[in-house]
C-alpha positions in Angstrom: 0.0 0.0 0.0 2.7 2.4 1.0 4.8 1.7 -2.1 1.8 2.2 -4.5 1.0 5.5 -2.8 4.6 6.6 -3.2 4.6 5.6 -6.9 1.2 7.3 -7.4 2.6 10.6 -6.1 6.3 10.6 -7.1 6.0 9.3 -10.6 3.6 12.0 -11.9 5.7 14.6 -10.1 8.8 13.4 -11.9 7.0 13.4 -15.2 5.7 16.9 -14.8 9.1 18.2 -13.7 10.8 16.4 -16.6 8.4 17.8 -19.1 8.7 21.3 -17.7 12.5 21.3 -17.8 12.9 19.6 -21.2 11.3 22.4 -23.2 13.1 25.3 -24.8 15.5 26.9 -22.4 15.1 30.5 -21.5 17.8 32.9 -22.5 20.1 33.8 -19.6 20.9 37.4 -19.3 24.0 38.8 -17.5 23.6 41.4 -14.8 26.5 43.3 -16.4 25.6 43.2 -20.1 22.7 44.4 -22.2 22.8 42.2 -25.2 22.0 42.8 -28.9 18.8 40.7 -28.4 17.6 43.0 -25.5 18.5 46.1 -27.5 16.5 44.9 -30.5 13.5 44.1 -28.3 13.5 47.6 -26.8 11.0 50.1 -28.3 12.1 53.3 -26.6 13.9 56.3 -28.0 17.2 56.5 -26.2 20.0 54.3 -24.7 19.5 56.2 -21.5 15.9 55.0 -21.2 16.9 51.5 -22.2 19.5 51.3 -19.4 17.1 52.9 -16.9 14.4 50.3 -17.8 16.7 47.2 -17.6 19.4 48.2 -15.1 18.5 51.4 -13.4 21.1 50.8 -10.7 23.9 51.2 -13.2 23.0 54.9 -13.4 22.8 55.5 -9.6 25.5 57.5 -7.8 26.8 55.7 -4.7 28.4 57.4 -1.8 30.1 60.7 -1.5 33.3 61.7 -3.3 33.5 65.2 -1.8 31.4 67.3 0.5 29.6 68.9 -2.4 28.6 66.0 -4.7 29.2 62.4 -5.6 30.9 61.3 -8.8 28.7 60.1 -11.6 29.1 56.9 -13.5 31.6 57.4 -16.4 30.3 56.7 -19.9 32.5 55.3 -22.7 31.2 55.1 -26.2 33.5 52.9 -28.4 36.3 53.4 -25.8 36.0 57.2 -25.7 35.1 58.8 -22.4 32.0 61.0 -22.7 32.5 64.2 -20.6 28.8 65.1 -20.7 28.0 61.9 -18.8 24.6 60.3 -19.2 23.6 63.1 -21.6 25.5 61.2 -24.2 23.2 58.2 -23.6 20.2 60.4 -24.0 21.4 61.4 -27.5 22.2 57.8 -28.6 19.5 55.6 -30.3 19.2 51.9 -29.5 19.4 50.8 -33.2 22.9 52.4 -33.2 24.2 50.2 -30.4 25.6 46.6 -30.5 26.2 46.0 -26.7 26.2 47.8 -23.4 28.4 46.6 -20.6 28.6 47.8 -16.9 31.9 47.7 -15.0 31.8 48.1 -11.2 34.2 50.6 -9.6 36.9 48.0 -9.1 36.8 46.8 -12.6 36.6 50.3 -14.1 39.5 51.6 -12.0 41.6 48.6 -13.0 40.9 49.1 -16.6 40.8 52.9 -16.9 42.5 54.3 -13.7 41.1 56.4 -10.9 37.9 58.5 -11.1 35.5 55.6 -11.5 34.1 55.4 -8.0 30.6 54.7 -9.4 31.9 52.4 -12.2 31.6 52.8 -15.9 29.1 52.0 -18.7 30.8 50.9 -21.9 28.7 51.3 -25.1 29.8 49.6 -28.3 28.1 51.0 -31.4 27.4 49.2 -34.7 30.1 50.3 -37.1 
């Protein structure tokens, strides 16, 4: 009796689990990259809004650098620093972009040097 009850409950559960997990796999997205697929699916007007909708924390300033203000995230487009900051993202259209990558402060400082206390956003455009 106990064995048949066990089989009656466990076997259907395994079948359901097996069927659910054997379908098409969902695309895994990185917390540090906005992919071409995500960019193509976005219907907004600017890269700034795209980042804000998918990874708003990338744009947030963290901590104080001085008594007056905190340092913004540094924006690089095709490896060139944008001195107007996130304004550069507001003027860039998603169809022009291939990939967007976020570096935390440690990664950005290692790659580019000091002045990246809030990290960096690297935008690669389509050439």
